[in-house]
GUPA-973880 format. One record per residue (C-alpha): residue in one letter; x, y, z. Coordinates in Angstrom, 2 decimals. Layout:
R | a | X | Y | Z $
...
This chain:
R | m | -23.05 | 18.73 | 2.62 $
R | s | -25.99 | 18.62 | 0.08 $
R | d | -29.74 | 19.68 | 0.58 $
R | r | -30.60 | 15.92 | 0.28 $
R | k | -31.37 | 13.87 | 3.38 $
R | l | -32.67 | 10.47 | 4.34 $
R | t | -35.20 | 10.39 | 7.23 $
R | l | -34.83 | 7.70 | 9.62 $
R | t | -37.82 | 6.63 | 12.07 $
R | d | -37.19 | 4.56 | 15.16 $
R | p | -40.07 | 1.99 | 14.96 $
R | q | -40.07 | 1.73 | 19.04 $
R | s | -40.09 | 5.39 | 19.93 $
R | g | -41.45 | 6.82 | 16.76 $
R | k | -38.76 | 9.55 | 16.87 $
R | s | -37.38 | 10.54 | 13.40 $
R | l | -33.96 | 11.74 | 12.54 $
R | d | -32.84 | 13.64 | 9.17 $
R | l | -29.49 | 12.28 | 8.20 $
R | p | -27.75 | 14.62 | 5.76 $
R | v | -26.19 | 13.47 | 2.71 $
R | v | -22.66 | 14.45 | 2.29 $
R | s | -21.45 | 14.69 | -1.27 $
R | g | -17.77 | 14.80 | -2.62 $
R | s | -16.52 | 16.23 | -5.86 $
R | e | -17.09 | 12.73 | -7.24 $
R | g | -18.21 | 9.33 | -5.98 $
R | d | -21.35 | 7.90 | -4.28 $
R | p | -23.46 | 9.93 | -1.81 $
R | t | -22.71 | 9.20 | 1.88 $
R | l | -24.91 | 9.62 | 4.97 $
R | d | -23.84 | 11.70 | 7.81 $
R | i | -24.58 | 9.41 | 10.91 $
R | s | -22.71 | 11.46 | 13.40 $
R | s | -25.81 | 12.43 | 15.26 $
R | l | -27.41 | 8.84 | 15.22 $
R | h | -26.53 | 7.84 | 18.65 $
R | k | -27.08 | 11.08 | 20.35 $
R | e | -30.54 | 11.38 | 18.91 $
R | l | -31.71 | 7.83 | 18.62 $
R | g | -29.25 | 5.80 | 20.63 $
R | y | -28.15 | 3.66 | 17.84 $
R | f | -24.69 | 2.84 | 16.38 $
R | t | -24.08 | 1.25 | 13.07 $
R | f | -22.68 | -2.34 | 12.46 $
R | d | -20.13 | -2.39 | 9.53 $
R | p | -17.58 | -5.15 | 9.73 $
R | g | -14.32 | -4.27 | 8.09 $
R | y | -15.65 | -0.57 | 7.56 $
R | g | -16.46 | -1.45 | 3.78 $
R | m | -19.56 | 0.89 | 3.88 $
R | t | -18.02 | 3.50 | 6.17 $
R | a | -16.28 | 6.69 | 5.00 $
R | s | -13.86 | 7.51 | 7.71 $
R | c | -12.71 | 10.79 | 6.48 $
R | k | -12.88 | 13.32 | 3.73 $
R | s | -9.86 | 13.45 | 1.46 $
R | d | -8.58 | 15.29 | -1.64 $
R | i | -5.90 | 12.95 | -2.54 $
R | t | -7.15 | 9.80 | -4.31 $
R | f | -10.45 | 8.81 | -6.10 $
R | i | -11.37 | 5.29 | -6.95 $
R | d | -14.46 | 4.23 | -8.90 $
R | g | -14.35 | 0.36 | -8.51 $
R | g | -17.43 | -0.18 | -10.90 $
R | e | -15.65 | 1.70 | -13.84 $
R | g | -12.12 | 0.79 | -13.10 $
R | i | -11.10 | 4.36 | -12.30 $
R | l | -8.02 | 5.39 | -10.23 $
R | r | -6.90 | 9.02 | -10.06 $
R | y | -4.30 | 10.81 | -7.88 $
R | r | -5.29 | 14.29 | -7.22 $
R | g | -7.62 | 14.20 | -10.18 $
R | y | -5.04 | 12.86 | -12.83 $
R | p | -5.76 | 9.60 | -14.28 $
R | i | -3.42 | 7.05 | -13.39 $
R | e | -3.01 | 5.97 | -17.00 $
R | q | -1.71 | 9.51 | -17.74 $
R | l | 0.70 | 9.48 | -14.90 $
R | a | 2.00 | 6.01 | -15.76 $
R | e | 2.65 | 6.89 | -19.37 $
R | n | 4.19 | 10.34 | -18.89 $
R | s | 5.37 | 10.96 | -15.11 $
R | s | 8.11 | 9.59 | -12.92 $
R | f | 7.74 | 8.38 | -9.35 $
R | l | 9.08 | 11.48 | -7.73 $
R | e | 6.81 | 13.75 | -9.96 $
R | v | 3.91 | 11.63 | -8.85 $
R | a | 5.12 | 11.92 | -5.09 $
R | y | 5.24 | 15.66 | -5.36 $
R | t | 1.61 | 15.74 | -7.00 $
R | l | 0.16 | 13.54 | -4.14 $
R | l | 2.05 | 15.39 | -1.45 $
R | y | 1.20 | 19.07 | -2.79 $
R | g | -2.00 | 18.55 | -4.93 $
R | d | -0.85 | 19.64 | -8.42 $
R | l | 1.78 | 18.62 | -10.91 $
R | p | 5.09 | 20.44 | -10.29 $
R | t | 6.59 | 23.24 | -12.34 $
R | s | 10.18 | 22.56 | -13.54 $
R | d | 11.53 | 24.62 | -10.72 $
R | q | 9.38 | 23.05 | -8.10 $
R | f | 10.36 | 19.56 | -9.25 $
R | s | 14.00 | 20.45 | -9.22 $
R | g | 13.68 | 21.73 | -5.56 $
R | f | 11.78 | 18.60 | -4.43 $
R | e | 14.04 | 16.12 | -6.10 $
R | r | 17.07 | 17.81 | -4.51 $
R | d | 15.36 | 17.72 | -1.11 $
R | i | 14.55 | 14.13 | -1.39 $
R | t | 18.16 | 13.28 | -2.63 $
R | y | 19.61 | 15.17 | 0.30 $
R | h | 17.84 | 12.94 | 2.84 $
R | t | 18.65 | 9.58 | 1.39 $
R | m | 21.24 | 8.73 | 3.89 $
R | v | 20.30 | 7.29 | 7.40 $
R | h | 22.11 | 8.01 | 10.56 $
R | e | 24.99 | 5.47 | 11.01 $
R | k | 23.72 | 4.20 | 14.16 $
R | i | 20.62 | 2.92 | 12.30 $
R | n | 22.97 | 0.64 | 10.36 $
R | t | 24.32 | -0.45 | 13.70 $
R | f | 20.83 | -0.95 | 15.03 $
R | m | 19.97 | -3.22 | 12.02 $
R | q | 22.75 | -5.54 | 12.69 $
R | g | 20.97 | -6.59 | 15.82 $
R | f | 18.27 | -8.43 | 13.75 $
R | h | 18.57 | -12.06 | 13.09 $
R | y | 20.13 | -12.82 | 9.55 $
R | n | 17.01 | -14.14 | 8.27 $
R | a | 14.50 | -11.78 | 9.73 $
R | h | 11.73 | -10.76 | 7.35 $
R | p | 12.53 | -7.38 | 5.57 $
R | m | 9.12 | -6.20 | 6.63 $
R | a | 9.98 | -6.84 | 10.37 $
R | i | 13.24 | -4.74 | 9.95 $
R | l | 11.44 | -2.03 | 7.98 $
R | a | 8.76 | -1.62 | 10.70 $
R | g | 11.41 | -1.66 | 13.47 $
R | v | 13.81 | 0.83 | 11.74 $
R | v | 11.09 | 3.21 | 10.63 $
R | g | 9.73 | 3.27 | 14.09 $
R | s | 13.23 | 3.92 | 15.62 $
R | m | 13.59 | 7.05 | 13.34 $
R | a | 11.76 | 8.90 | 15.93 $
R | a | 14.44 | 8.44 | 18.18 $
R | f | 16.99 | 9.96 | 15.67 $
R | y | 14.89 | 12.99 | 14.51 $
R | h | 13.14 | 13.75 | 18.00 $
R | d | 14.19 | 17.41 | 17.47 $
R | k | 11.93 | 17.79 | 14.43 $
R | l | 8.67 | 16.08 | 15.76 $
R | d | 6.37 | 18.88 | 16.34 $
R | v | 3.42 | 17.63 | 14.25 $
R | k | 1.70 | 21.00 | 14.79 $
R | d | 4.37 | 22.77 | 12.80 $
R | p | 3.70 | 22.46 | 9.08 $
R | e | 7.45 | 22.83 | 8.03 $
R | q | 8.47 | 20.07 | 10.43 $
R | r | 5.55 | 17.77 | 8.96 $
R | e | 6.93 | 18.44 | 5.57 $
R | l | 10.40 | 17.68 | 6.57 $
R | a | 9.29 | 14.45 | 8.08 $
R | a | 7.46 | 13.54 | 4.85 $
R | k | 10.48 | 14.11 | 2.62 $
R | r | 12.67 | 12.02 | 5.00 $
R | l | 10.56 | 9.16 | 4.95 $
R | i | 10.13 | 9.09 | 1.16 $
R | a | 13.90 | 9.61 | 0.95 $
R | k | 15.15 | 6.97 | 3.38 $
R | m | 12.54 | 4.04 | 2.78 $
R | p | 14.63 | 2.67 | -0.24 $
R | t | 17.77 | 3.10 | 1.82 $
R | v | 16.30 | 0.93 | 4.75 $
R | a | 14.52 | -1.63 | 2.44 $
R | a | 17.82 | -2.24 | 0.45 $
R | a | 19.83 | -2.58 | 3.72 $
R | a | 17.30 | -5.01 | 4.99 $
R | y | 17.90 | -7.25 | 1.94 $
R | r | 21.66 | -6.93 | 2.11 $
R | h | 21.55 | -7.77 | 5.88 $
R | s | 19.88 | -11.04 | 4.79 $
R | m | 22.64 | -11.68 | 2.28 $
R | g | 25.42 | -10.95 | 4.68 $
R | w | 26.44 | -8.03 | 2.50 $
R | p | 27.73 | -4.65 | 3.70 $
R | s | 25.41 | -1.76 | 3.51 $
R | a | 25.55 | 0.19 | 0.27 $
R | y | 25.28 | 3.86 | 0.79 $
R | p | 22.86 | 5.82 | -1.72 $
R | k | 24.54 | 6.97 | -4.79 $
R | n | 22.89 | 10.44 | -5.20 $
R | s | 24.02 | 11.12 | -8.70 $
R | l | 21.22 | 8.55 | -9.72 $
R | p | 17.53 | 8.93 | -10.13 $
R | y | 15.33 | 7.42 | -7.44 $
R | s | 14.63 | 4.01 | -8.80 $
R | d | 18.17 | 3.64 | -10.31 $
R | r | 19.56 | 4.56 | -6.89 $
R | f | 17.44 | 1.93 | -5.16 $
R | l | 18.63 | -0.95 | -7.57 $
R | h | 22.16 | 0.20 | -7.07 $
R | m | 21.79 | 0.01 | -3.22 $
R | m | 20.08 | -3.56 | -3.53 $
R | f | 22.67 | -5.17 | -5.92 $
R | s | 25.93 | -3.45 | -6.12 $
R | v | 28.90 | -5.13 | -4.38 $
R | p | 32.30 | -3.56 | -3.67 $
R | a | 34.18 | -6.16 | -5.65 $
R | e | 32.84 | -5.14 | -9.12 $
R | p | 30.79 | -2.36 | -10.98 $
R | y | 27.10 | -2.69 | -11.13 $
R | e | 25.38 | -1.78 | -14.41 $
R | i | 21.67 | -0.70 | -14.02 $
R | n | 19.49 | -1.94 | -16.64 $
R | p | 17.33 | 0.89 | -17.94 $
R | v | 14.31 | -1.42 | -18.49 $
R | a | 14.43 | -2.72 | -14.95 $
R | a | 14.73 | 0.73 | -13.53 $
R | k | 11.67 | 1.97 | -15.68 $
R | a | 9.70 | -1.00 | -14.48 $
R | l | 10.46 | -0.27 | -10.93 $
R | d | 9.43 | 3.31 | -11.25 $
R | l | 6.12 | 2.41 | -12.77 $
R | l | 5.67 | -0.15 | -10.02 $
R | f | 6.08 | 2.53 | -7.41 $
R | i | 3.80 | 4.96 | -9.13 $
R | l | 0.92 | 2.25 | -9.17 $
R | h | 1.57 | 1.51 | -5.56 $
R | a | 1.80 | 5.09 | -4.38 $
R | d | -1.73 | 5.54 | -3.03 $
R | h | -5.06 | 3.74 | -3.14 $
R | e | -7.52 | 5.72 | -0.97 $
R | q | -8.45 | 4.36 | 2.49 $
R | n | -7.01 | 0.83 | 2.27 $
R | a | -6.05 | -1.14 | 5.50 $
R | s | -2.55 | 0.19 | 5.94 $
R | t | -3.48 | 3.85 | 5.07 $
R | s | -6.33 | 3.86 | 7.40 $
R | t | -4.13 | 2.57 | 9.84 $
R | v | -1.55 | 5.31 | 9.56 $
R | r | -4.66 | 7.93 | 9.67 $
R | l | -5.96 | 6.15 | 12.71 $
R | v | -2.65 | 6.52 | 14.69 $
R | a | -2.19 | 9.91 | 13.35 $
R | s | -5.55 | 10.85 | 15.01 $
R | t | -3.77 | 10.12 | 18.42 $
R | g | -1.25 | 12.77 | 17.67 $
R | a | 1.52 | 10.37 | 17.22 $
R | n | 4.63 | 11.36 | 15.20 $
R | p | 4.88 | 10.35 | 11.70 $
R | y | 7.37 | 7.60 | 12.11 $
R | a | 5.15 | 5.79 | 14.47 $
R | c | 2.34 | 6.35 | 11.97 $
R | v | 4.23 | 4.90 | 9.00 $
R | a | 5.70 | 2.05 | 11.04 $
R | a | 2.05 | 1.07 | 12.01 $
R | g | 1.13 | 1.12 | 8.21 $
R | i | 4.05 | -1.01 | 7.48 $
R | a | 2.84 | -3.50 | 9.93 $
R | a | -0.69 | -3.43 | 8.37 $
R | l | 0.80 | -3.66 | 4.88 $
R | w | 2.60 | -6.93 | 5.77 $
R | g | -0.47 | -8.91 | 6.09 $
R | p | -0.96 | -11.45 | 3.26 $
R | a | -4.50 | -10.06 | 2.57 $
R | h | -3.01 | -6.78 | 1.86 $
R | g | 0.72 | -5.99 | 0.73 $
R | g | 1.54 | -9.65 | 1.06 $
R | a | -0.59 | -10.58 | -1.93 $
R | n | 2.15 | -10.38 | -4.40 $
R | e | 4.38 | -12.65 | -2.22 $
R | a | 1.35 | -15.06 | -2.16 $
R | v | 1.25 | -15.06 | -5.94 $
R | l | 4.75 | -16.52 | -6.13 $
R | k | 4.11 | -19.07 | -3.40 $
R | m | 1.09 | -20.05 | -5.43 $
R | l | 3.10 | -20.33 | -8.69 $
R | n | 5.67 | -22.64 | -6.78 $
R | e | 2.76 | -24.81 | -5.48 $
R | i | 1.50 | -25.19 | -9.03 $
R | g | 4.91 | -26.02 | -10.03 $
R | s | 4.66 | -26.49 | -13.84 $
R | v | 2.68 | -25.30 | -16.80 $
R | k | 1.38 | -28.86 | -17.26 $
R | n | -0.41 | -28.71 | -13.97 $
R | v | -2.24 | -25.52 | -14.55 $
R | p | -5.54 | -26.99 | -15.77 $
R | e | -5.77 | -29.09 | -12.67 $
R | f | -5.24 | -26.04 | -10.47 $
R | v | -7.67 | -24.00 | -12.39 $
R | k | -10.22 | -26.76 | -11.93 $
R | r | -9.59 | -26.69 | -8.16 $
R | a | -9.96 | -22.95 | -8.01 $
R | k | -13.41 | -23.33 | -9.52 $
R | d | -14.38 | -25.91 | -6.86 $
R | k | -15.80 | -23.99 | -3.81 $
R | d | -15.21 | -26.99 | -1.65 $
R | d | -11.42 | -27.09 | -2.28 $
R | p | -9.37 | -24.90 | -0.19 $
R | f | -7.01 | -23.89 | -3.06 $
R | r | -7.48 | -20.30 | -4.44 $
R | l | -5.87 | -18.50 | -7.31 $
R | m | -3.88 | -15.59 | -5.81 $
R | g | -3.59 | -12.27 | -7.60 $
R | f | -7.03 | -12.34 | -9.22 $
R | g | -9.95 | -10.11 | -8.41 $
R | h | -10.01 | -7.11 | -6.26 $
R | r | -12.01 | -6.03 | -3.11 $
R | v | -12.77 | -2.56 | -4.65 $
R | y | -12.54 | -3.04 | -8.35 $
R | k | -15.68 | -4.91 | -9.92 $
R | n | -14.02 | -4.19 | -13.28 $
R | y | -10.49 | -4.71 | -14.45 $
R | d | -7.98 | -3.10 | -11.99 $
R | p | -6.79 | -0.03 | -14.11 $
R | r | -3.15 | -0.62 | -12.55 $
R | a | -3.20 | -4.25 | -14.05 $
R | t | -3.92 | -2.91 | -17.37 $
R | i | -0.92 | -0.78 | -17.26 $
R | i | 1.34 | -3.11 | -15.54 $
R | r | 0.41 | -5.98 | -17.79 $
R | k | 2.04 | -4.19 | -20.74 $
R | q | 5.15 | -3.45 | -18.75 $
R | c | 5.32 | -6.97 | -17.64 $
R | h | 5.43 | -8.51 | -21.08 $
R | e | 7.99 | -5.61 | -22.06 $
R | v | 10.31 | -6.79 | -19.13 $
R | l | 10.24 | -10.47 | -19.84 $
R | a | 10.84 | -9.87 | -23.49 $
R | e | 13.68 | -7.38 | -22.89 $
R | l | 15.42 | -9.53 | -20.17 $
R | g | 14.91 | -12.70 | -22.01 $
R | k | 14.25 | -14.53 | -18.88 $
R | q | 13.78 | -18.16 | -19.23 $
R | d | 11.93 | -19.38 | -16.07 $
R | e | 9.11 | -21.94 | -15.79 $
R | l | 7.24 | -20.15 | -13.21 $
R | l | 7.00 | -17.05 | -15.49 $
R | d | 5.75 | -19.26 | -18.20 $
R | l | 3.30 | -20.82 | -15.79 $
R | a | 2.11 | -17.12 | -14.79 $
R | m | 1.47 | -16.22 | -18.28 $
R | e | -0.59 | -19.39 | -19.06 $
R | l | -2.64 | -18.69 | -16.02 $
R | e | -3.10 | -15.17 | -17.26 $
R | r | -4.40 | -16.40 | -20.58 $
R | i | -6.83 | -18.77 | -19.01 $
R | a | -8.19 | -16.02 | -16.83 $
R | l | -8.76 | -13.58 | -19.50 $
R | e | -10.54 | -16.37 | -21.80 $
R | d | -12.42 | -18.67 | -19.29 $
R | d | -15.91 | -18.01 | -18.88 $
R | y | -15.96 | -18.69 | -15.21 $
R | f | -13.30 | -16.01 | -14.46 $
R | v | -14.60 | -13.51 | -17.00 $
R | e | -18.22 | -13.72 | -15.64 $
R | r | -17.00 | -13.28 | -12.07 $
R | k | -14.64 | -10.50 | -13.26 $
R | l | -11.67 | -12.37 | -11.57 $
R | y | -9.00 | -10.88 | -13.70 $
R | p | -5.33 | -10.67 | -13.06 $
R | n | -4.69 | -7.70 | -10.63 $
R | v | -1.65 | -5.45 | -9.95 $
R | d | -0.31 | -8.14 | -7.36 $
R | f | -0.22 | -10.73 | -9.85 $
R | y | 1.83 | -8.70 | -12.26 $
R | s | 4.16 | -7.04 | -9.85 $
R | g | 5.19 | -10.26 | -8.37 $
R | i | 6.31 | -11.59 | -11.84 $
R | i | 8.18 | -8.49 | -12.57 $
R | y | 10.13 | -8.44 | -9.22 $
R | k | 10.86 | -12.06 | -9.90 $
R | a | 12.20 | -11.18 | -13.37 $
R | l | 14.27 | -8.46 | -11.76 $
R | g | 15.90 | -10.89 | -9.57 $
R | i | 14.30 | -9.37 | -6.32 $
R | p | 13.66 | -12.33 | -3.76 $
R | t | 10.16 | -13.14 | -2.83 $
R | s | 10.71 | -12.01 | 0.92 $
R | m | 11.20 | -8.39 | -0.52 $
R | f | 8.13 | -8.11 | -2.47 $
R | t | 6.06 | -6.49 | 0.30 $
R | a | 8.92 | -4.09 | 1.24 $
R | m | 9.10 | -3.07 | -2.54 $
R | f | 5.29 | -2.34 | -2.04 $
R | a | 6.17 | -0.14 | 1.22 $
R | i | 8.59 | 1.97 | -0.83 $
R | g | 6.04 | 3.05 | -3.16 $
R | r | 3.14 | 3.33 | -0.73 $
R | t | 5.25 | 5.48 | 1.60 $
R | v | 4.39 | 8.44 | -0.48 $
R | g | 0.69 | 7.74 | -0.04 $
R | w | 1.13 | 7.21 | 3.67 $
R | v | 2.79 | 10.55 | 4.21 $
R | s | 0.34 | 12.36 | 2.06 $
R | q | -2.66 | 11.20 | 4.02 $
R | w | -0.74 | 11.72 | 7.25 $
R | l | -0.22 | 15.40 | 6.09 $
R | e | -3.80 | 15.75 | 5.20 $
R | q | -4.81 | 14.33 | 8.57 $
R | a | -2.34 | 16.53 | 10.51 $
R | a | -3.53 | 19.65 | 8.69 $
R | n | -7.22 | 18.76 | 9.34 $
R | p | -7.09 | 16.89 | 12.63 $
R | t | -10.31 | 14.83 | 13.40 $
R | r | -11.34 | 13.33 | 16.83 $
R | i | -9.27 | 10.44 | 17.82 $
R | g | -10.45 | 7.28 | 16.01 $
R | r | -12.65 | 5.19 | 18.10 $
R | p | -14.68 | 2.50 | 16.41 $
R | r | -17.46 | 0.77 | 18.45 $
R | q | -18.61 | -2.77 | 18.72 $
R | v | -21.46 | -5.17 | 18.96 $
R | y | -20.80 | -6.93 | 22.36 $
R | t | -21.57 | -10.60 | 22.32 $
R | g | -20.10 | -11.76 | 25.59 $
R | p | -21.71 | -12.74 | 28.88 $
R | t | -24.06 | -10.46 | 30.55 $
R | e | -23.31 | -9.15 | 34.00 $
R | r | -22.41 | -12.25 | 36.41 $
R | s | -21.13 | -12.33 | 39.96 $
R | y | -17.48 | -13.16 | 41.00 $
R | v | -17.17 | -16.68 | 42.48 $
R | p | -14.23 | -17.29 | 45.07 $
R | i | -11.64 | -19.64 | 43.67 $
R | q | -12.41 | -22.37 | 46.17 $
R | n | -16.05 | -22.50 | 45.02 $
R | r | -15.41 | -22.86 | 41.47 $
């Protein structure tokens, strides 16, 4: 809280109220309106909560105007260049980069918890063969509360930490099993001699009949994507996790709710929508026509994977992933018309005045979809991949919420329905 304040005067009653200004370590000043209804009888109207700070947090800082993203104060560019996903996970959970000993212990703990209870594999067989992986992920993660009910006291810091590690460790195992279920393949157990991202690729694509060689370029690209997706402040799914957490719900229920929120095409499903858009365009020769349609406000067609709700500058994650995307395509030597089409769209968006003036640059969803396709990951798995990386952010935010509990989340509304009316017996209607 700072000494600054904004004075609000009710024109009807003439009563005034001083609204204190809350200032964080960085970012825009925020008005504390918690006493507004009590003192003046007003609520605020903010559809989508775009102008409302729902919590205080030490985890992630975003400046959309300047294109800044930092985890615990560390610029995303530095973490992407120098760190591994598990090191970033430790940093998000505990607040600082780990020492060598701290990281070794953390990596050992995550590796220890990679397997899921065998009955979870049995449970997964009950899903239809072509169930969407996100449906399986939400169901299975929610069910984990039934398997780990003995360690669910959210008031116990040690149990909270254990649940966080379990979720980070098991999410790749469940996601890979969901994919294999759709393929009719047997589940692949985690190979704990491998690093985190390598282990996931092995669980995804290895088959009993022959050895599977992990491409280091693929593993590096995947690790980078997990870093870039790890957290993004109070987005829809993270806010959902924190809202559910405010009820005192267990962490598995909270993260399952986050998965459900992430599934939406306007959120985590955006990279899946990019590939659907590319399929709709079909060929490089059709790009000019579709770009023209995208500029026509009366045409329902929209270019997916361009622009961002928060960033009014170039998405810093897109700057990083663009380089990785081109390296992956060059290294793997993929010949794919959709990938060529995507690169042509990228070229136009970075050069065309229409896109540049409106800051409609390719975002992280645009490039992540291209990389996943190049790695052989099916479109239906794209959002599940996002969920693996974002689990770290969800549990970090859940831990913060649990350690500093707030009142149960309870948004208000502007009621627009009928005013009071009398009941009419059915024979008189």
